[in-house]
C-alpha positions in Angstrom: 5.5 57.7 14.5 7.6 54.4 15.3 11.7 55.0 14.5 13.2 52.7 12.7 17.3 52.1 13.5 18.7 52.7 10.0 19.4 48.9 7.8 22.9 48.8 7.0 24.0 47.9 3.6 26.5 44.8 2.3 29.8 45.9 2.6 31.9 47.3 -0.1 33.9 43.9 -1.2 31.7 41.7 0.5 30.4 39.3 -1.7 26.9 37.9 -1.5 26.6 34.5 0.1 24.7 33.4 -2.9 26.8 29.7 -3.5 28.9 30.1 0.2 29.1 32.3 2.8 32.7 34.9 3.0 34.3 34.3 6.6 35.4 36.0 8.6 37.4 37.1 12.2 36.3 38.4 15.0 37.1 41.8 14.9 38.9 44.1 17.5 35.9 45.9 19.0 33.8 42.1 20.1 34.7 40.8 24.1 35.8 37.3 22.6 37.2 35.7 25.9 33.5 37.3 26.8 32.1 35.3 23.7 34.2 31.9 23.9 32.3 31.5 28.0 28.8 31.5 27.0 30.0 30.0 24.0 31.2 26.7 26.9 28.2 27.5 27.7 25.5 26.7 26.1 27.8 23.4 23.7 29.8 21.7 27.0 28.8 18.1 26.8 26.3 18.8 29.6 24.5 22.4 28.1 23.6 25.0 30.8 20.5 24.0 32.4 18.9 27.3 31.8 19.1 26.8 28.3 18.6 23.9 27.2 20.4 21.7 23.8 21.9 24.5 21.9 22.5 22.8 18.0 23.4 25.2 16.7 24.7 28.7 16.6 25.7 30.6 13.9 26.7 34.9 13.7 27.4 37.5 11.0 28.4 40.5 10.7 28.9 42.7 8.0 28.3 40.2 5.7 30.9 38.4 6.5 30.4 34.5 8.6 32.1 35.4 12.0 31.1 32.4 13.9 29.5 29.0 13.1 29.6 25.8 15.8 27.1 23.6 16.2 25.9 20.2 18.9 27.9 16.6 18.9 26.3 14.9 16.0 25.5 17.9 14.3 27.0 19.6 10.7 26.5 22.7 8.5 24.4 20.4 6.3 21.6 19.1 8.2 18.3 20.3 8.5 16.8 22.1 10.7 13.0 22.4 12.2 11.3 26.2 11.3 9.1 25.6 13.3 7.0 29.0 13.5 10.9 30.2 11.6 8.8 29.4 9.1 5.7 32.6 9.2 8.8 35.2 8.4 9.2 33.3 5.6 5.3 33.1 5.1 5.9 37.5 5.0 8.4 37.8 2.0 6.1 35.4 0.2 3.3 37.5 0.8 5.5 41.2 -0.4 6.3 39.3 -3.6 2.6 39.5 -4.2 2.4 42.5 -2.7 5.4 43.6 -5.0 4.0 41.8 -8.1 0.0 43.5 -7.3 -1.1 40.5 -6.4 -2.2 41.0 -2.8 -3.6 44.1 -1.6 -3.0 43.9 2.2 -5.6 45.8 3.1 -7.9 44.5 1.1 -10.5 42.1 3.0 -8.7 38.2 2.9 -12.1 36.5 1.2 -11.4 33.2 3.2 -14.8 31.4 1.6 -15.7 31.0 5.5 -16.8 34.2 5.5 -18.6 35.2 2.8 -21.9 35.3 4.2 -24.0 38.2 3.5 -23.2 39.7 7.3 -20.7 37.8 8.7 -18.2 40.0 10.2 -15.5 37.8 9.5 -15.0 39.4 6.5 -14.1 42.3 7.3 -11.2 40.2 8.2 -8.2 42.0 6.5 -4.1 40.1 5.2 -3.0 43.0 7.2 -4.4 42.1 10.7 -3.4 38.3 9.9 -0.1 39.7 9.2 -0.3 41.0 12.4 -2.5 38.2 14.9 -4.7 41.0 15.2 -8.4 39.5 13.1 -9.9 38.6 16.2 -10.7 34.8 15.2 -10.6 32.5 18.4 -8.0 30.2 18.6 -5.7 28.8 21.2 -2.1 28.5 20.7 -0.9 25.8 23.8 1.6 23.8 22.7 0.4 21.2 26.0 -0.9 18.3 25.2 -2.6 18.5 28.9 -4.3 21.3 28.0 -7.3 22.0 25.6 -5.2 23.4 21.9 -6.6 24.6 19.1 -2.8 24.5 17.2 -2.0 20.9 18.2 -5.0 19.9 17.1 -5.4 21.8 13.7 -1.3 20.5 13.4 -1.8 16.6 14.1 -5.6 16.0 14.7 -8.5 16.9 13.2 -7.2 19.7 11.2 -4.0 18.5 9.9 -5.5 17.4 6.3 -6.6 21.1 5.6 -4.9 23.9 8.2 -6.7 27.2 6.8 -9.6 25.9 7.0 -10.4 24.8 9.8 -8.8 27.9 11.3 -11.1 30.1 9.6 -13.7 28.6 10.7 -13.0 29.7 14.2 -15.6 32.6 15.2 -14.4 35.7 16.3 -13.7 37.3 20.3 -13.1 40.7 19.2 -13.6 42.6 16.3 -10.4 42.8 13.8 -7.2 44.8 14.2 -8.4 44.7 18.0 -6.9 42.4 19.7 -2.8 40.7 19.4 -3.8 37.6 19.5 -0.3 35.4 18.6 -1.8 31.7 16.4 -0.7 30.0 14.0 -4.0 29.1 12.6 -3.1 32.6 10.9 -1.1 31.8 9.9 -2.2 29.3 7.4 -4.9 31.3 6.6 -2.6 33.7 5.0 -0.8 30.8 3.8 -3.7 29.7 1.8 -4.8 33.1 0.6 -1.7 33.6 -0.6 -2.0 31.0 -2.5 -5.4 31.8 -4.1 -3.7 35.1 -5.0 -1.3 33.7 -7.5 -4.1 30.4 -8.9 -1.5 28.8 -7.3 -1.5 25.5 -4.4 1.0 22.7 -3.9 4.0 21.7 -6.3 3.3 24.9 -8.2 3.1 27.1 -5.2 6.0 25.5 -3.5 7.4 26.2 -7.0 6.9 30.0 -6.8 8.6 29.8 -3.4 11.9 28.3 -5.4 11.5 30.5 -8.3 10.7 33.4 -7.0 12.4 33.4 -3.0 15.0 30.5 -2.4 16.7 30.6 -6.2 16.9 33.6 -5.3 18.9 33.9 -1.9 21.3 30.9 -3.0 18.5 29.7 -0.3 19.1 25.5 -2.2 17.8 23.1 1.7 15.0 25.2 2.2 11.9 22.4 2.2 8.8 24.0 2.9 5.8 21.1 3.7 2.4 21.4 2.1 -1.1 19.3 3.8 -3.0 17.8 2.3 -5.6 21.0 1.2 -1.9 21.9 -0.6 -1.9 25.0 1.4 2.0 25.4 3.0 2.1 25.4 6.0 3.8 28.6 7.1 2.6 28.5 10.0 6.1 25.9 11.2 7.6 23.6 8.1 10.2 24.9 7.2 13.0 22.8 6.9 16.5 24.2 6.1 19.9 24.7 7.0 21.6 27.2 9.6 23.1 28.9 6.9 20.6 29.1 5.2 18.3 31.1 7.4 21.2 33.2 7.9 20.7 34.0 4.6 16.7 34.4 5.0 18.2 37.1 7.4 20.6 38.9 5.5 17.7 39.5 2.6 16.3 41.5 5.8 18.8 43.1 7.1 19.4 44.7 3.5 16.0 45.5 3.6 14.8 42.9 1.0 17.6 44.1 -1.9 19.6 40.9 -2.5 23.2 41.2 -4.3 21.1 44.0 -6.4 18.0 42.9 -7.2 15.6 44.0 -5.5 13.2 40.7 -4.0 10.9 42.6 -1.5 9.7 45.8 -2.0 10.3 48.8 -1.6 9.4 49.2 2.1 8.3 45.3 3.5 10.8 44.9 5.5 9.9 48.2 7.4 6.7 47.3 7.4 7.4 43.7 9.3 9.4 46.0 11.8 7.0 48.6 13.3 5.5 47.4 16.8 1.9 45.9 15.9 -1.2 47.1 18.6 -0.9 45.1 21.0 -4.1 44.7 23.2 -3.1 43.2 26.0 0.2 43.8 25.8 2.0 40.2 24.7 3.8 38.7 27.2 6.3 37.8 24.8 7.4 41.1 23.8 6.3 43.6 21.3 5.4 42.1 17.4 6.0 43.5 14.1 4.2 42.4 10.6 5.2 37.7 11.1 8.1 39.3 13.0 9.3 39.4 16.6 10.8 43.1 17.8 13.1 43.4 20.2 14.5 39.9 21.1 17.8 40.9 21.8 17.6 44.7 22.3 15.9 47.7 20.6 15.2 48.0 17.8 16.3 44.2 17.1 13.8 41.9 15.6 13.1 38.3 14.8 11.8 35.1 12.5 11.2 32.3 15.7 9.8 29.2 16.8 9.1 27.1 19.2 12.2 25.6 21.2 14.2 28.8 20.9 14.7 28.5 16.9 15.5 32.2 16.0 17.3 34.4 13.4 18.2 37.7 15.3 18.7 41.0 13.2 20.7 43.3 15.1 20.7 46.7 12.0 22.5 48.6 14.4 25.3 46.3 14.4 25.2 44.7 11.4 24.7 41.1 13.0 22.5 37.9 11.9 22.4 35.4 15.3 20.9 31.7 13.7 20.2 30.0 17.1 19.1 26.5 16.8 18.3 23.7 19.6 15.8 22.0 22.1 14.7 24.5 24.3 11.3 24.2 26.9 9.3 27.3 27.2 9.9 27.1 31.0 13.7 28.5 29.6 12.6 30.8 26.7 13.6 34.4 28.9 17.1 33.0 29.8 17.4 31.5 26.1 16.4 35.3 25.2 18.6 36.7 27.5 21.6 35.3 26.7 21.0 36.5 22.6 20.4 39.3 23.6 24.6 39.4 25.7 26.6 37.6 22.9 25.1 40.4 20.4 25.6 43.3 22.8 29.6 42.1 22.2 29.3 42.6 19.2 29.9 46.4 18.1 27.7 49.3 17.4 28.2 49.9 13.3 27.9 54.1 12.0 25.4 53.8 9.0 26.2 54.7 5.8 
């Protein structure tokens, strides 16, 4: 069984950022000179080619905002694309419904397309979907010159009913036996969440606002829906970098916010428990709609296309929020840069 790093508690005397972020200075254990050098390389007028464009970087340690920097022409009030960081928001919504007793992740996902007698897809559970192990065929490629199911879903024939489009694919592998990252999988989950709640479209949006965003002060969050009324949880929840940092803090604090439990006990640990990956994923280990070890062992991250990241490092009580436009070929360099920044901050003793 995987041993997870303890999640740090909010330090005594540090207010929760429901309305405003408490700010602080870099601690004495931070190598400030090396940090300044790393930031200058990313935010220069001619950004380092290995990172592409960095539009925003926020660093939170000990619940305080200690670094906040934006690219030319950008600022704190500008909402940024989530891309696949929205998948981790989807995982939070699933947790809320699990806590309400409205969703059982071990039960069949009950997609209408899979209800025919003998359809092997009927064995797919919500847990399989959250762990990207449904076994459904789906090509997650972002190059328009290659066959791509994700592009067809988001912008082509599937755009009006993305969950129905994704659920229509056949099995390539038995459920639970093969990891394959798929944005279609997430939109199937989003439709299942709406079915569990008995609400879609604006009613589901109201649920998101009341049960998640308002609870943590994430006031800029702007989720998008397809024509069928399903939250496009694979790709679209715009928010400011500060609000993405709030979302990260909710997970770094184990799903508790200012004394109130938002996510059920153990849900964050479920998110960061590794999924069996056969074959091994080239992008690294994966949990349940969260990437693992992005900035070192024990870290976990909400990550999106072109280098959007909310990286959580429990052993350092650290959050890194990065927005930008990094080409796919440069993603390894970006991950190395985030790891290097994280390493400049001292580890903290568990409470």
